[in-house]
All heavy atoms as TSV, in Angstrom:
chain	resi	resn	atom	element	x	y	z
A	1	MET	N	N	103.579	14.378	131.011
A	1	MET	CA	C	102.947	13.713	129.878
A	1	MET	C	C	101.484	14.134	129.820
A	1	MET	O	O	100.820	14.200	130.839
A	1	MET	CB	C	103.056	12.197	130.057
A	1	MET	CG	C	102.624	11.396	128.858
A	1	MET	SD	S	103.723	11.427	127.447
A	1	MET	CE	C	105.135	10.525	128.066
A	2	LEU	N	N	101.008	14.422	128.617
A	2	LEU	CA	C	99.601	14.721	128.418
A	2	LEU	C	C	99.109	13.970	127.200
A	2	LEU	O	O	99.888	13.259	126.566
A	2	LEU	CB	C	99.355	16.224	128.286
A	2	LEU	CG	C	100.116	16.972	127.213
A	2	LEU	CD1	C	99.164	17.815	126.406
A	2	LEU	CD2	C	101.145	17.865	127.875
A	3	THR	N	N	97.854	14.116	126.890
A	3	THR	CA	C	97.275	13.411	125.751
A	3	THR	C	C	96.815	14.433	124.718
A	3	THR	O	O	96.130	15.397	125.062
A	3	THR	CB	C	96.074	12.551	126.209
A	3	THR	OG1	O	96.522	11.653	127.220
A	3	THR	CG2	C	95.504	11.763	125.060
A	4	VAL	N	N	97.222	14.211	123.474
A	4	VAL	CA	C	96.791	15.071	122.379
A	4	VAL	C	C	96.103	14.186	121.340
A	4	VAL	O	O	96.723	13.261	120.799
A	4	VAL	CB	C	97.982	15.814	121.736
A	4	VAL	CG1	C	97.513	16.656	120.557
A	4	VAL	CG2	C	98.696	16.676	122.770
A	5	ASN	N	N	94.845	14.443	121.118
A	5	ASN	CA	C	94.035	13.655	120.181
A	5	ASN	C	C	94.194	12.148	120.421
A	5	ASN	O	O	94.373	11.364	119.496
A	5	ASN	CB	C	94.380	14.015	118.733
A	5	ASN	CG	C	93.889	15.393	118.361
A	5	ASN	OD1	O	93.267	16.086	119.153
A	5	ASN	ND2	N	94.169	15.821	117.146
A	6	GLY	N	N	94.173	11.783	121.690
A	6	GLY	CA	C	94.200	10.386	122.067
A	6	GLY	C	C	95.571	9.742	122.140
A	6	GLY	O	O	95.697	8.578	122.462
A	7	GLU	N	N	96.629	10.519	121.826
A	7	GLU	CA	C	97.982	9.968	121.870
A	7	GLU	C	C	98.789	10.648	122.968
A	7	GLU	O	O	98.645	11.852	123.202
A	7	GLU	CB	C	98.684	10.198	120.522
A	7	GLU	CG	C	97.999	9.505	119.362
A	7	GLU	CD	C	98.683	9.791	118.031
A	7	GLU	OE1	O	99.700	10.515	118.018
A	7	GLU	OE2	O	98.192	9.289	117.014
A	8	SER	N	N	99.663	9.891	123.601
A	8	SER	CA	C	100.539	10.457	124.628
A	8	SER	C	C	101.475	11.485	123.994
A	8	SER	O	O	101.954	11.289	122.872
A	8	SER	CB	C	101.360	9.358	125.288
A	8	SER	OG	O	100.522	8.479	125.963
A	9	TYR	N	N	101.721	12.541	124.740
A	9	TYR	CA	C	102.556	13.617	124.215
A	9	TYR	C	C	103.363	14.211	125.361
A	9	TYR	O	O	102.816	14.532	126.416
A	9	TYR	CB	C	101.667	14.699	123.588
A	9	TYR	CG	C	102.434	15.884	123.041
A	9	TYR	CD1	C	103.077	15.811	121.827
A	9	TYR	CD2	C	102.495	17.079	123.764
A	9	TYR	CE1	C	103.780	16.890	121.327
A	9	TYR	CE2	C	103.193	18.168	123.271
A	9	TYR	CZ	C	103.831	18.069	122.055
A	9	TYR	OH	O	104.524	19.132	121.564
A	10	GLN	N	N	104.657	14.340	125.148
A	10	GLN	CA	C	105.527	14.970	126.138
A	10	GLN	C	C	105.750	16.419	125.718
A	10	GLN	O	O	106.433	16.682	124.732
A	10	GLN	CB	C	106.870	14.237	126.224
A	10	GLN	CG	C	107.806	14.822	127.257
A	10	GLN	CD	C	107.245	14.701	128.667
A	10	GLN	OE1	O	106.900	13.628	129.116
A	10	GLN	NE2	N	107.160	15.819	129.361
A	11	SER	N	N	105.170	17.326	126.452
A	11	SER	CA	C	105.330	18.744	126.102
A	11	SER	C	C	106.680	19.251	126.585
A	11	SER	O	O	107.301	18.684	127.472
A	11	SER	CB	C	104.206	19.577	126.715
A	11	SER	OG	O	104.261	19.501	128.122
A	12	ARG	N	N	107.133	20.327	125.949
A	12	ARG	CA	C	108.378	20.989	126.354
A	12	ARG	C	C	108.050	22.009	127.438
A	12	ARG	O	O	106.930	22.533	127.499
A	12	ARG	CB	C	109.006	21.695	125.155
A	12	ARG	CG	C	109.349	20.773	123.996
A	12	ARG	CD	C	109.864	21.585	122.837
A	12	ARG	NE	N	109.025	22.742	122.570
A	12	ARG	CZ	C	108.293	22.896	121.487
A	12	ARG	NH1	N	108.292	22.027	120.536
A	12	ARG	NH2	N	107.552	23.976	121.333
A	13	PRO	N	N	109.007	22.313	128.280
A	13	PRO	CA	C	108.760	23.340	129.302
A	13	PRO	C	C	108.323	24.661	128.656
A	13	PRO	O	O	108.946	25.123	127.700
A	13	PRO	CB	C	110.118	23.495	129.992
A	13	PRO	CG	C	110.809	22.200	129.754
A	13	PRO	CD	C	110.340	21.729	128.402
A	14	GLY	N	N	107.240	25.208	129.139
A	14	GLY	CA	C	106.752	26.479	128.636
A	14	GLY	C	C	105.962	26.401	127.343
A	14	GLY	O	O	105.530	27.420	126.814
A	15	GLU	N	N	105.767	25.199	126.821
A	15	GLU	CA	C	105.030	25.043	125.570
A	15	GLU	C	C	103.574	25.475	125.761
A	15	GLU	O	O	102.939	25.123	126.747
A	15	GLU	CB	C	105.101	23.599	125.078
A	15	GLU	CG	C	104.474	23.402	123.714
A	15	GLU	CD	C	104.700	21.993	123.164
A	15	GLU	OE1	O	105.218	21.123	123.887
A	15	GLU	OE2	O	104.350	21.777	122.000
A	16	THR	N	N	103.071	26.208	124.797
A	16	THR	CA	C	101.695	26.697	124.864
A	16	THR	C	C	100.824	26.001	123.824
A	16	THR	O	O	101.329	25.284	122.944
A	16	THR	CB	C	101.633	28.211	124.591
A	16	THR	OG1	O	102.018	28.443	123.232
A	16	THR	CG2	C	102.537	28.991	125.541
A	17	VAL	N	N	99.548	26.252	123.918
A	17	VAL	CA	C	98.616	25.726	122.914
A	17	VAL	C	C	99.006	26.258	121.540
A	17	VAL	O	O	98.981	25.522	120.551
A	17	VAL	CB	C	97.168	26.111	123.275
A	17	VAL	CG1	C	96.221	25.782	122.128
A	17	VAL	CG2	C	96.729	25.416	124.556
A	18	LEU	N	N	99.408	27.511	121.453
A	18	LEU	CA	C	99.817	28.096	120.171
A	18	LEU	C	C	100.992	27.314	119.574
A	18	LEU	O	O	100.982	26.977	118.389
A	18	LEU	CB	C	100.202	29.569	120.355
A	18	LEU	CG	C	100.600	30.315	119.086
A	18	LEU	CD1	C	99.387	30.599	118.219
A	18	LEU	CD2	C	101.310	31.608	119.431
A	19	ASP	N	N	101.989	27.000	120.394
A	19	ASP	CA	C	103.143	26.223	119.927
A	19	ASP	C	C	102.701	24.850	119.409
A	19	ASP	O	O	103.160	24.391	118.355
A	19	ASP	CB	C	104.153	26.017	121.060
A	19	ASP	CG	C	104.702	27.314	121.609
A	19	ASP	OD1	O	104.866	28.282	120.838
A	19	ASP	OD2	O	104.982	27.353	122.831
A	20	LEU	N	N	101.843	24.210	120.172
A	20	LEU	CA	C	101.389	22.870	119.806
A	20	LEU	C	C	100.616	22.886	118.489
A	20	LEU	O	O	100.865	22.068	117.607
A	20	LEU	CB	C	100.519	22.289	120.925
A	20	LEU	CG	C	99.909	20.914	120.658
A	20	LEU	CD1	C	100.991	19.850	120.497
A	20	LEU	CD2	C	98.951	20.548	121.784
A	21	VAL	N	N	99.691	23.818	118.349
A	21	VAL	CA	C	98.891	23.873	117.121
A	21	VAL	C	C	99.803	24.163	115.921
A	21	VAL	O	O	99.693	23.508	114.880
A	21	VAL	CB	C	97.777	24.935	117.228
A	21	VAL	CG1	C	97.094	25.128	115.878
A	21	VAL	CG2	C	96.759	24.538	118.286
A	22	ALA	N	N	100.706	25.105	116.053
A	22	ALA	CA	C	101.610	25.437	114.940
A	22	ALA	C	C	102.431	24.217	114.523
A	22	ALA	O	O	102.591	23.945	113.326
A	22	ALA	CB	C	102.526	26.593	115.337
A	23	ALA	N	N	102.913	23.470	115.501
A	23	ALA	CA	C	103.706	22.273	115.193
A	23	ALA	C	C	102.848	21.207	114.518
A	23	ALA	O	O	103.278	20.560	113.562
A	23	ALA	CB	C	104.335	21.726	116.466
A	24	ARG	N	N	101.638	21.046	114.995
A	24	ARG	CA	C	100.764	19.999	114.446
A	24	ARG	C	C	100.304	20.291	113.024
A	24	ARG	O	O	100.156	19.385	112.214
A	24	ARG	CB	C	99.532	19.809	115.340
A	24	ARG	CG	C	99.837	19.114	116.645
A	24	ARG	CD	C	100.120	17.651	116.365
A	24	ARG	NE	N	100.569	16.957	117.542
A	24	ARG	CZ	C	100.036	15.816	117.988
A	24	ARG	NH1	N	99.005	15.280	117.373
A	24	ARG	NH2	N	100.523	15.230	119.045
A	25	ILE	N	N	100.063	21.558	112.720
A	25	ILE	CA	C	99.575	21.873	111.373
A	25	ILE	C	C	100.706	22.277	110.436
A	25	ILE	O	O	100.495	22.435	109.238
A	25	ILE	CB	C	98.485	22.971	111.403
A	25	ILE	CG1	C	99.064	24.297	111.899
A	25	ILE	CG2	C	97.296	22.524	112.243
A	25	ILE	CD1	C	98.107	25.461	111.747
A	26	GLY	N	N	101.900	22.487	110.984
A	26	GLY	CA	C	103.051	22.826	110.151
A	26	GLY	C	C	102.975	24.202	109.527
A	26	GLY	O	O	103.497	24.413	108.428
A	27	ARG	N	N	102.361	25.136	110.231
A	27	ARG	CA	C	102.257	26.518	109.734
A	27	ARG	C	C	102.659	27.461	110.860
A	27	ARG	O	O	102.483	27.161	112.032
A	27	ARG	CB	C	100.820	26.828	109.295
A	27	ARG	CG	C	100.396	26.022	108.096
A	27	ARG	CD	C	98.925	26.138	107.831
A	27	ARG	NE	N	98.555	27.484	107.366
A	27	ARG	CZ	C	97.293	27.837	107.149
A	27	ARG	NH1	N	96.306	26.982	107.344
A	27	ARG	NH2	N	97.030	29.059	106.736
A	28	ASN	N	N	103.171	28.599	110.466
A	28	ASN	CA	C	103.498	29.631	111.446
A	28	ASN	C	C	102.232	30.380	111.827
A	28	ASN	O	O	101.421	30.723	110.969
A	28	ASN	CB	C	104.518	30.615	110.873
A	28	ASN	CG	C	105.863	29.980	110.675
A	28	ASN	OD1	O	106.291	29.140	111.459
A	28	ASN	ND2	N	106.559	30.370	109.621
A	29	LEU	N	N	102.109	30.628	113.126
A	29	LEU	CA	C	100.957	31.365	113.638
A	29	LEU	C	C	101.436	32.614	114.352
A	29	LEU	O	O	102.446	32.582	115.051
A	29	LEU	CB	C	100.161	30.492	114.610
A	29	LEU	CG	C	99.625	29.175	114.057
A	29	LEU	CD1	C	98.944	28.372	115.161
A	29	LEU	CD2	C	98.661	29.418	112.903
A	30	GLY	N	N	100.696	33.677	114.202
A	30	GLY	CA	C	101.000	34.902	114.924
A	30	GLY	C	C	100.542	34.776	116.370
A	30	GLY	O	O	99.890	33.799	116.745
A	31	PRO	N	N	100.852	35.749	117.195
A	31	PRO	CA	C	100.462	35.692	118.605
A	31	PRO	C	C	98.951	35.645	118.828
A	31	PRO	O	O	98.493	35.199	119.881
A	31	PRO	CB	C	101.076	36.962	119.205
A	31	PRO	CG	C	101.501	37.797	118.060
A	31	PRO	CD	C	101.620	36.929	116.864
A	32	ASP	N	N	98.194	36.063	117.827
A	32	ASP	CA	C	96.733	36.003	117.933
A	32	ASP	C	C	96.174	34.670	117.439
A	32	ASP	O	O	94.970	34.467	117.417
A	32	ASP	CB	C	96.098	37.162	117.153
A	32	ASP	CG	C	96.426	37.118	115.665
A	32	ASP	OD1	O	97.222	36.257	115.227
A	32	ASP	OD2	O	95.890	37.976	114.931
A	33	GLY	N	N	97.068	33.749	117.033
A	33	GLY	CA	C	96.635	32.439	116.566
A	33	GLY	C	C	96.271	32.384	115.105
A	33	GLY	O	O	95.891	31.333	114.593
A	34	ARG	N	N	96.402	33.494	114.417
A	34	ARG	CA	C	96.073	33.500	112.988
A	34	ARG	C	C	97.311	33.110	112.190
A	34	ARG	O	O	98.427	33.487	112.559
A	34	ARG	CB	C	95.593	34.874	112.548
A	34	ARG	CG	C	94.302	35.283	113.221
A	34	ARG	CD	C	93.859	36.669	112.754
A	34	ARG	NE	N	92.775	37.176	113.559
A	34	ARG	CZ	C	91.500	36.878	113.363
A	34	ARG	NH1	N	91.171	36.086	112.369
A	34	ARG	NH2	N	90.568	37.363	114.150
A	35	PRO	N	N	97.130	32.390	111.083
A	35	PRO	CA	C	98.273	32.018	110.254
A	35	PRO	C	C	98.968	33.258	109.694
A	35	PRO	O	O	98.308	34.201	109.248
A	35	PRO	CB	C	97.648	31.198	109.121
A	35	PRO	CG	C	96.319	30.770	109.624
A	35	PRO	CD	C	95.872	31.842	110.577
A	36	THR	N	N	100.288	33.242	109.737
A	36	THR	CA	C	101.035	34.392	109.221
A	36	THR	C	C	100.998	34.451	107.708
A	36	THR	O	O	101.338	35.480	107.129
A	36	THR	CB	C	102.493	34.355	109.711
A	36	THR	OG1	O	103.099	33.125	109.317
A	36	THR	CG2	C	102.564	34.506	111.228
A	37	ASP	N	N	100.590	33.353	107.053
A	37	ASP	CA	C	100.489	33.362	105.594
A	37	ASP	C	C	99.187	33.993	105.115
A	37	ASP	O	O	98.942	34.100	103.913
A	37	ASP	CB	C	100.647	31.951	105.036
A	37	ASP	CG	C	99.578	30.974	105.542
A	37	ASP	OD1	O	98.551	31.401	106.098
A	37	ASP	OD2	O	99.790	29.762	105.364
A	38	GLY	N	N	98.339	34.399	106.054
A	38	GLY	CA	C	97.091	35.068	105.694
A	38	GLY	C	C	95.958	34.120	105.345
A	38	GLY	O	O	94.840	34.560	105.108
A	39	GLY	N	N	96.209	32.836	105.303
A	39	GLY	CA	C	95.166	31.862	104.971
A	39	GLY	C	C	94.249	31.591	106.147
A	39	GLY	O	O	94.440	32.108	107.248
A	40	ARG	N	N	93.262	30.756	105.888
A	40	ARG	CA	C	92.323	30.352	106.936
A	40	ARG	C	C	92.935	29.235	107.770
A	40	ARG	O	O	93.750	28.468	107.282
A	40	ARG	CB	C	91.018	29.867	106.323
A	40	ARG	CG	C	90.241	30.961	105.687
A	40	ARG	CD	C	88.947	30.407	105.089
A	40	ARG	NE	N	88.052	31.511	104.798
A	40	ARG	CZ	C	86.918	31.718	105.451
A	40	ARG	NH1	N	86.524	30.886	106.368
A	40	ARG	NH2	N	86.168	32.755	105.160
A	41	LEU	N	N	92.497	29.133	108.997
A	41	LEU	CA	C	93.046	28.110	109.872
A	41	LEU	C	C	92.076	26.949	110.048
A	41	LEU	O	O	92.424	25.813	109.806
A	41	LEU	CB	C	93.399	28.717	111.229
A	41	LEU	CG	C	94.148	27.809	112.183
A	41	LEU	CD1	C	95.454	27.348	111.566
A	41	LEU	CD2	C	94.425	28.542	113.488
A	42	GLY	N	N	90.860	27.200	110.456
A	42	GLY	CA	C	89.862	26.143	110.608
A	42	GLY	C	C	90.212	25.117	111.672
A	42	GLY	O	O	89.959	23.932	111.490
A	43	VAL	N	N	90.785	25.579	112.772
A	43	VAL	CA	C	91.187	24.678	113.858
A	43	VAL	C	C	90.566	25.160	115.164
A	43	VAL	O	O	90.539	26.355	115.435
A	43	VAL	CB	C	92.730	24.651	113.990
A	43	VAL	CG1	C	93.157	23.895	115.229
A	43	VAL	CG2	C	93.361	24.043	112.752
A	44	ALA	N	N	90.076	24.209	115.947
A	44	ALA	CA	C	89.580	24.509	117.290
A	44	ALA	C	C	90.329	23.620	118.274
A	44	ALA	O	O	90.760	22.523	117.930
A	44	ALA	CB	C	88.082	24.248	117.383
A	45	VAL	N	N	90.488	24.133	119.485
A	45	VAL	CA	C	91.221	23.398	120.517
A	45	VAL	C	C	90.389	23.343	121.792
A	45	VAL	O	O	89.783	24.340	122.195
A	45	VAL	CB	C	92.578	24.089	120.820
A	45	VAL	CG1	C	93.307	23.359	121.940
A	45	VAL	CG2	C	93.442	24.154	119.573
A	46	ALA	N	N	90.387	22.161	122.396
A	46	ALA	CA	C	89.746	22.001	123.708
A	46	ALA	C	C	90.747	21.334	124.645
A	46	ALA	O	O	91.505	20.451	124.235
A	46	ALA	CB	C	88.492	21.156	123.594
A	47	ILE	N	N	90.762	21.790	125.868
A	47	ILE	CA	C	91.557	21.143	126.913
A	47	ILE	C	C	90.597	20.647	127.971
A	47	ILE	O	O	89.796	21.432	128.509
A	47	ILE	CB	C	92.584	22.115	127.529
A	47	ILE	CG1	C	93.596	22.545	126.470
A	47	ILE	CG2	C	93.287	21.465	128.720
A	47	ILE	CD1	C	94.642	23.537	126.971
A	48	ASP	N	N	90.666	19.363	128.216
A	48	ASP	CA	C	89.765	18.720	129.179
A	48	ASP	C	C	88.307	19.088	128.892
A	48	ASP	O	O	87.544	19.457	129.781
A	48	ASP	CB	C	90.167	19.086	130.612
A	48	ASP	CG	C	91.564	18.571	130.941
A	48	ASP	OD1	O	91.984	17.551	130.380
A	48	ASP	OD2	O	92.246	19.220	131.758
A	49	LYS	N	N	87.982	19.036	127.588
A	49	LYS	CA	C	86.624	19.255	127.060
A	49	LYS	C	C	86.137	20.698	127.160
A	49	LYS	O	O	84.957	20.961	126.937
A	49	LYS	CB	C	85.615	18.307	127.702
A	49	LYS	CG	C	85.958	16.849	127.443
A	49	LYS	CD	C	84.903	15.926	127.955
A	49	LYS	CE	C	85.316	14.494	127.626
A	49	LYS	NZ	N	84.326	13.524	127.959
A	50	ALA	N	N	87.018	21.643	127.472
A	50	ALA	CA	C	86.649	23.060	127.492
A	50	ALA	C	C	87.371	23.749	126.340
A	50	ALA	O	O	88.601	23.669	126.236
A	50	ALA	CB	C	87.045	23.703	128.821
A	51	VAL	N	N	86.598	24.397	125.478
A	51	VAL	CA	C	87.183	25.074	124.321
A	51	VAL	C	C	88.095	26.207	124.783
A	51	VAL	O	O	87.743	26.966	125.692
A	51	VAL	CB	C	86.065	25.628	123.400
A	51	VAL	CG1	C	86.655	26.476	122.277
A	51	VAL	CG2	C	85.252	24.475	122.830
A	52	VAL	N	N	89.260	26.281	124.139
A	52	VAL	CA	C	90.202	27.364	124.409
A	52	VAL	C	C	90.100	28.341	123.232
A	52	VAL	O	O	90.464	27.988	122.109
A	52	VAL	CB	C	91.654	26.845	124.531
A	52	VAL	CG1	C	92.611	27.993	124.803
A	52	VAL	CG2	C	91.750	25.775	125.597
A	53	PRO	N	N	89.598	29.546	123.462
A	53	PRO	CA	C	89.493	30.512	122.365
A	53	PRO	C	C	90.866	30.795	121.756
A	53	PRO	O	O	91.874	30.819	122.464
A	53	PRO	CB	C	88.939	31.776	123.048
A	53	PRO	CG	C	88.337	31.311	124.318
A	53	PRO	CD	C	89.119	30.098	124.729
A	54	ARG	N	N	90.884	30.990	120.458
A	54	ARG	CA	C	92.150	31.241	119.771
A	54	ARG	C	C	92.908	32.412	120.409
A	54	ARG	O	O	94.124	32.397	120.480
A	54	ARG	CB	C	91.899	31.531	118.291
A	54	ARG	CG	C	93.175	31.583	117.517
A	54	ARG	CD	C	93.046	31.930	116.070
A	54	ARG	NE	N	91.798	31.567	115.432
A	54	ARG	CZ	C	91.558	31.763	114.161
A	54	ARG	NH1	N	92.473	32.295	113.387
A	54	ARG	NH2	N	90.409	31.437	113.632
A	55	SER	N	N	92.193	33.396	120.889
A	55	SER	CA	C	92.832	34.559	121.505
A	55	SER	C	C	93.593	34.195	122.780
A	55	SER	O	O	94.406	34.980	123.263
A	55	SER	CB	C	91.783	35.630	121.824
A	55	SER	OG	O	90.834	35.129	122.748
A	56	ARG	N	N	93.353	32.984	123.322
A	56	ARG	CA	C	94.010	32.537	124.565
A	56	ARG	C	C	95.091	31.485	124.318
A	56	ARG	O	O	95.718	31.014	125.255
A	56	ARG	CB	C	92.963	31.969	125.538
A	56	ARG	CG	C	91.874	32.930	125.930
A	56	ARG	CD	C	92.301	33.978	126.933
A	56	ARG	NE	N	92.994	33.351	128.040
A	56	ARG	CZ	C	93.932	33.942	128.771
A	56	ARG	NH1	N	94.285	35.174	128.512
A	56	ARG	NH2	N	94.540	33.300	129.753
A	57	TRP	N	N	95.286	31.083	123.078
A	57	TRP	CA	C	96.244	30.011	122.787
A	57	TRP	C	C	97.649	30.367	123.262
A	57	TRP	O	O	98.321	29.536	123.848
A	57	TRP	CB	C	96.280	29.701	121.297
A	57	TRP	CG	C	95.071	28.988	120.769
A	57	TRP	CD1	C	93.950	28.618	121.449
A	57	TRP	CD2	C	94.877	28.579	119.424
A	57	TRP	NE1	N	93.061	28.007	120.612
A	57	TRP	CE2	C	93.598	27.971	119.352
A	57	TRP	CE3	C	95.623	28.668	118.258
A	57	TRP	CZ2	C	93.089	27.442	118.181
A	57	TRP	CZ3	C	95.112	28.144	117.087
A	57	TRP	CH2	C	93.859	27.537	117.044
A	58	GLN	N	N	98.090	31.586	123.005
A	58	GLN	CA	C	99.450	31.965	123.363
A	58	GLN	C	C	99.639	32.007	124.883
A	58	GLN	O	O	100.722	31.729	125.393
A	58	GLN	CB	C	99.820	33.317	122.760
A	58	GLN	CG	C	101.283	33.673	122.998
A	58	GLN	CD	C	101.672	34.973	122.339
A	58	GLN	OE1	O	100.853	35.882	122.204
A	58	GLN	NE2	N	102.911	35.072	121.916
A	59	ALA	N	N	98.604	32.326	125.607
A	59	ALA	CA	C	98.704	32.468	127.062
A	59	ALA	C	C	98.378	31.176	127.813
A	59	ALA	O	O	98.480	31.140	129.033
A	59	ALA	CB	C	97.761	33.570	127.529
A	60	THR	N	N	98.016	30.132	127.074
A	60	THR	CA	C	97.624	28.886	127.727
A	60	THR	C	C	98.759	27.877	127.639
A	60	THR	O	O	99.031	27.314	126.575
A	60	THR	CB	C	96.342	28.315	127.079
A	60	THR	OG1	O	95.310	29.301	127.153
A	60	THR	CG2	C	95.883	27.061	127.790
A	61	ALA	N	N	99.413	27.654	128.774
A	61	ALA	CA	C	100.514	26.693	128.830
A	61	ALA	C	C	99.960	25.280	128.975
A	61	ALA	O	O	98.933	25.070	129.624
A	61	ALA	CB	C	101.427	27.017	129.997
A	62	LEU	N	N	100.642	24.351	128.350
A	62	LEU	CA	C	100.266	22.946	128.481
A	62	LEU	C	C	100.769	22.426	129.824
A	62	LEU	O	O	101.821	22.857	130.303
A	62	LEU	CB	C	100.877	22.138	127.342
A	62	LEU	CG	C	100.434	22.556	125.936
A	62	LEU	CD1	C	101.210	21.779	124.889
A	62	LEU	CD2	C	98.941	22.377	125.756
A	63	ALA	N	N	100.018	21.499	130.407
A	63	ALA	CA	C	100.392	20.959	131.717
A	63	ALA	C	C	100.193	19.448	131.723
A	63	ALA	O	O	99.308	18.928	131.034
A	63	ALA	CB	C	99.544	21.606	132.811
A	64	PRO	N	N	101.017	18.753	132.490
A	64	PRO	CA	C	100.878	17.297	132.577
A	64	PRO	C	C	99.462	16.899	132.998
A	64	PRO	O	O	98.831	17.560	133.816
A	64	PRO	CB	C	101.893	16.910	133.662
A	64	PRO	CG	C	102.886	18.011	133.670
A	64	PRO	CD	C	102.120	19.252	133.331
A	65	GLY	N	N	99.002	15.810	132.397
A	65	GLY	CA	C	97.696	15.262	132.739
A	65	GLY	C	C	96.538	15.822	131.937
A	65	GLY	O	O	95.427	15.296	132.002
A	66	GLN	N	N	96.789	16.862	131.164
A	66	GLN	CA	C	95.703	17.441	130.374
A	66	GLN	C	C	95.356	16.537	129.195
A	66	GLN	O	O	96.199	15.813	128.671
A	66	GLN	CB	C	96.096	18.831	129.834
A	66	GLN	CG	C	96.183	19.890	130.893
A	66	GLN	CD	C	96.629	21.217	130.325
A	66	GLN	OE1	O	97.466	21.285	129.430
A	66	GLN	NE2	N	96.070	22.283	130.865
A	67	ASN	N	N	94.112	16.659	128.762
A	67	ASN	CA	C	93.645	15.979	127.554
A	67	ASN	C	C	93.321	17.064	126.529
A	67	ASN	O	O	92.367	17.820	126.706
A	67	ASN	CB	C	92.414	15.133	127.865
A	67	ASN	CG	C	91.957	14.328	126.679
A	67	ASN	OD1	O	92.722	14.098	125.735
A	67	ASN	ND2	N	90.720	13.890	126.719
A	68	VAL	N	N	94.142	17.146	125.486
A	68	VAL	CA	C	94.000	18.196	124.477
A	68	VAL	C	C	93.410	17.596	123.209
A	68	VAL	O	O	93.886	16.566	122.724
A	68	VAL	CB	C	95.368	18.837	124.152
A	68	VAL	CG1	C	95.215	19.937	123.113
A	68	VAL	CG2	C	96.028	19.377	125.419
A	69	ASP	N	N	92.376	18.240	122.702
A	69	ASP	CA	C	91.789	17.837	121.418
A	69	ASP	C	C	91.973	18.981	120.436
A	69	ASP	O	O	91.574	20.125	120.718
A	69	ASP	CB	C	90.300	17.526	121.568
A	69	ASP	CG	C	90.065	16.251	122.353
A	69	ASP	OD1	O	90.665	15.228	121.998
A	69	ASP	OD2	O	89.297	16.300	123.329
A	70	ILE	N	N	92.590	18.675	119.313
A	70	ILE	CA	C	92.764	19.646	118.226
A	70	ILE	C	C	91.889	19.158	117.082
A	70	ILE	O	O	92.085	18.052	116.572
A	70	ILE	CB	C	94.232	19.745	117.781
A	70	ILE	CG1	C	95.114	20.166	118.955
A	70	ILE	CG2	C	94.367	20.725	116.616
A	70	ILE	CD1	C	96.601	20.139	118.654
A	71	VAL	N	N	90.917	19.970	116.713
A	71	VAL	CA	C	89.946	19.584	115.697
A	71	VAL	C	C	90.100	20.498	114.496
A	71	VAL	O	O	90.153	21.719	114.637
A	71	VAL	CB	C	88.504	19.688	116.250
A	71	VAL	CG1	C	87.497	19.293	115.199
A	71	VAL	CG2	C	88.356	18.837	117.499
A	72	THR	N	N	90.173	19.876	113.316
A	72	THR	CA	C	90.281	20.638	112.079
A	72	THR	C	C	88.965	20.544	111.326
A	72	THR	O	O	88.445	19.438	111.118
A	72	THR	CB	C	91.417	20.082	111.198
A	72	THR	OG1	O	92.635	20.112	111.951
A	72	THR	CG2	C	91.586	20.895	109.935
A	73	ALA	N	N	88.436	21.683	110.923
A	73	ALA	CA	C	87.185	21.719	110.169
A	73	ALA	C	C	87.435	21.231	108.744
A	73	ALA	O	O	88.474	21.529	108.154
A	73	ALA	CB	C	86.635	23.139	110.143
A	74	VAL	N	N	86.500	20.452	108.234
A	74	VAL	CA	C	86.576	20.006	106.843
A	74	VAL	C	C	85.261	20.348	106.158
A	74	VAL	O	O	84.202	20.391	106.794
A	74	VAL	CB	C	86.847	18.486	106.735
A	74	VAL	CG1	C	88.240	18.160	107.236
A	74	VAL	CG2	C	85.823	17.689	107.486
A	75	GLN	N	N	85.342	20.583	104.859
A	75	GLN	CA	C	84.148	20.905	104.095
A	75	GLN	C	C	83.398	19.645	103.717
A	75	GLN	O	O	83.991	18.577	103.583
A	75	GLN	CB	C	84.547	21.625	102.812
A	75	GLN	CG	C	84.243	23.068	102.844
A	75	GLN	CD	C	84.596	23.724	101.530
A	75	GLN	OE1	O	85.542	23.344	100.868
A	75	GLN	NE2	N	83.832	24.728	101.191
A	76	GLY	N	N	82.120	19.792	103.516
A	76	GLY	CA	C	81.316	18.666	103.069
A	76	GLY	C	C	80.754	17.888	104.234
A	76	GLY	O	O	80.754	18.324	105.363
A	77	GLY	N	N	80.318	16.722	103.955
A	77	GLY	CA	C	79.878	15.856	105.027
A	77	GLY	C	C	78.447	15.803	105.213
A	77	GLY	O	O	77.811	15.304	105.982
């Protein structure tokens, strides 16, 4: 069990940050973390308060006890 944006989350065996982000935003992502539809993503991920670069999402497996924050950029404010 880990925490994603403050909520408990049971990850699947072998699930990566890339898998989690794609599921959360409902879009397909390529292995480099870019949307396959060619649009902008505007998402950042941190695990235990350390930013995970998009280039590392596919290689970063989720592990029990981690605290994952997925932040989506919004315009304005």
